[in-house]
C-alpha positions in Angstrom: 13.4 -8.5 -8.9 10.6 -7.9 -6.9 7.1 -9.4 -8.4 3.9 -7.6 -8.7 1.9 -9.3 -6.3 -2.3 -9.0 -6.3 -3.6 -7.3 -3.4 -7.7 -7.6 -1.8 -9.1 -5.3 0.6 -9.0 -7.3 3.8 -10.6 -4.2 6.7 -10.3 -1.4 8.1 -10.9 -0.2 11.6 -9.9 2.7 13.8 -6.2 2.4 14.8 -5.0 1.5 17.9 -1.9 3.5 17.1 -2.3 6.9 16.1 -5.4 8.8 17.0 -8.0 9.6 14.3 -6.7 7.6 11.9 -7.7 4.5 10.5 -5.8 0.9 9.4 -6.7 -0.3 6.0 -5.8 -3.8 5.7 -4.3 -5.2 2.6 -3.6 -9.0 1.7 -2.3 -10.7 -0.8 -4.4 -12.8 -2.7 -3.2 -16.0 -2.8 -0.8 -14.8 0.6 -0.5 -15.6 4.3 1.3 -12.1 4.7 -1.2 -8.7 5.4 -0.6 -5.3 5.1 -1.5 -2.0 7.1 -1.9 0.9 5.8 -3.0 3.9 8.2 -5.2 6.5 6.4 -6.8 9.7 7.5 -10.7 9.8 8.6 -11.8 11.3 4.7 -10.5 9.3 3.1 -11.9 5.7 5.4 -15.0 6.7 5.2 -14.4 7.4 1.6 -13.3 3.3 1.3 -16.4 2.3 3.6 -18.5 3.3 2.0 -17.6 1.9 -1.7 -17.9 -1.2 0.0 -20.9 -1.3 1.5 -22.9 -1.6 -1.6 -26.3 -1.2 0.3 -25.5 3.2 1.1 -25.4 5.7 -1.0 -24.4 8.9 -0.6 -26.7 12.1 -1.5 -24.4 13.5 -3.3 -21.2 12.7 -4.9 -17.8 12.1 -2.4 -14.7 13.5 -3.9 -13.6 9.9 -5.0 -17.3 9.7 -6.7 -16.5 13.3 -9.1 -13.8 12.0 -9.9 -15.0 8.2 -11.0 -18.4 10.5 -12.9 -15.9 12.8 -14.6 -13.5 9.6 -15.8 -16.5 7.8 -17.2 -17.4 11.5 -18.8 -14.9 11.1 -20.6 -14.1 7.7 -21.3 -11.0 7.1 -18.5 -9.9 3.8 -17.2 -7.9 3.0 -14.0 -6.0 -0.2 -15.0 -4.7 -0.7 -11.9 -3.5 0.9 -9.2 0.2 -0.5 -7.8 1.9 0.5 -4.1 5.1 0.8 -5.7 7.6 3.0 -2.7 7.9 2.0 1.0 10.0 4.9 2.9 10.6 6.2 5.9 6.8 3.7 6.8 4.3 6.0 4.1 3.4 4.0 1.2 3.5 5.6 -2.6 0.7 5.0 -5.1 0.2 5.1 -8.6 -2.7 5.1 -10.7 -2.0 3.4 -14.4 -6.0 5.2 -16.3 -6.1 4.3 -20.1 -7.8 7.6 -22.4 -8.6 6.0 -26.0 -5.7 3.8 -26.3 -2.7 6.2 -24.9 -1.4 4.5 -21.2 -0.7 7.2 -18.1 0.2 7.2 -14.4 -0.7 9.3 -12.0 0.9 9.2 -8.3 -1.6 9.4 -5.4 -1.9 9.1 -2.4 -2.4 4.9 -1.8 -6.0 6.3 0.5 -7.6 7.7 -2.9 -5.7 5.9 -5.4 -7.9 2.6 -2.9 -10.9 4.1 -2.6 -10.9 4.8 -6.5 -9.4 1.6 -7.8 -13.0 -0.2 -5.1 -15.6 2.6 -6.7 -13.4 1.4 -10.7 -13.8 -2.4 -10.2 -10.4 -2.6 -11.0 -7.1 -4.3 -9.0 -4.8 -3.7 -6.4 -1.0 -4.5 -6.0 1.9 -4.6 -5.2 5.9 -5.5 -5.4 7.2 -8.7 -3.1 9.6 -6.6 -2.5 6.9 -4.1 -0.1 5.5 -7.1 1.4 9.0 -8.3 2.7 9.8 -5.4 3.9 6.7 -4.5 5.8 4.4 -7.2 5.3 2.8 -9.3 8.8 1.1 -12.1 9.2 -0.9 -12.8 11.6 -0.4 -15.8 14.1 -2.7 -18.3 12.8 -2.4 -20.1 16.7 -3.9 -16.8 18.0 -6.3 -16.7 15.6 -7.8 -20.1 15.8 -7.7 -19.5 19.8 -10.0 -16.2 19.5 -12.1 -18.5 16.7 -12.1 -21.0 19.0 -12.9 -19.1 22.4 -16.2 -17.2 20.7 -17.8 -20.0 19.3 -18.0 -21.6 22.3 -18.4 -18.7 24.2 -22.9 -18.0 24.0 -24.5 -15.6 21.2 -27.2 -14.1 21.6 -29.3 -13.3 18.4 -30.6 -9.6 18.3 -34.5 -8.2 18.2 -35.4 -7.8 15.1 -36.4 -4.2 16.5 -32.9 -3.5 17.7 -31.5 -4.3 14.1 -33.7 -2.2 11.8 -33.4 0.7 14.2 -29.7 -0.2 13.7 -30.6 0.1 9.9 -33.1 2.9 10.0 -29.7 5.5 12.4 -27.8 4.4 9.9 -30.0 5.1 6.9 -30.7 8.8 8.5 -26.6 9.0 9.1 -26.3 8.1 5.8 -28.7 11.3 4.7 -27.1 13.4 7.0 -24.3 13.4 6.0 -22.8 12.3 8.4 -20.9 9.6 7.2 -18.0 8.8 10.0 -21.8 8.4 12.6 -22.7 5.8 9.3 -19.5 4.0 8.9 -20.0 4.0 13.1 -23.2 2.2 12.7 -22.7 -0.3 10.6 -20.0 -1.7 13.1 -22.2 -2.9 14.7 -24.2 -3.8 12.3 -21.5 -6.3 11.6 -21.0 -7.7 14.5 -24.4 -7.9 16.1 -24.7 -9.7 12.6 -21.8 -11.8 12.3 
């Protein structure tokens, strides 16, 4: 029997294997296994915006609209469960509650995660799915990359460059070019680390 395991979002990056796709990396809360989920650009953009608390789109995105709708009708997202893996595709369900009644809806994993972030709801999977699709990153390789990067000199970005990038990101959000905003945010994060 598979047990439920809580997942946390570890990262979001451009997929090296599929053009125009992104990899959402979920990791088990108290473990080393990661669950990489390939998602589309729109969903990646929506997840990135939800994770970036400082970015406020001028108009609600589809997932924001869903949250506004749910809040208006007192619907709460209790949890998201990635419950099945079939031919490399993850299947998820959202467990909702409305006036004490539990409702379970089928959802694409990317949409379910985008909504879980916005609702502040937990994301789960089962140990059987982690056994099948979970990956453990090589600890030695991670340590080597950390030690080699710490040996190299880091250049501190100028305040002007950071301010310019922030301004470009704000402009991209204002123009609803969220892919550009996400790329700029990633560049800011790289320069800041």
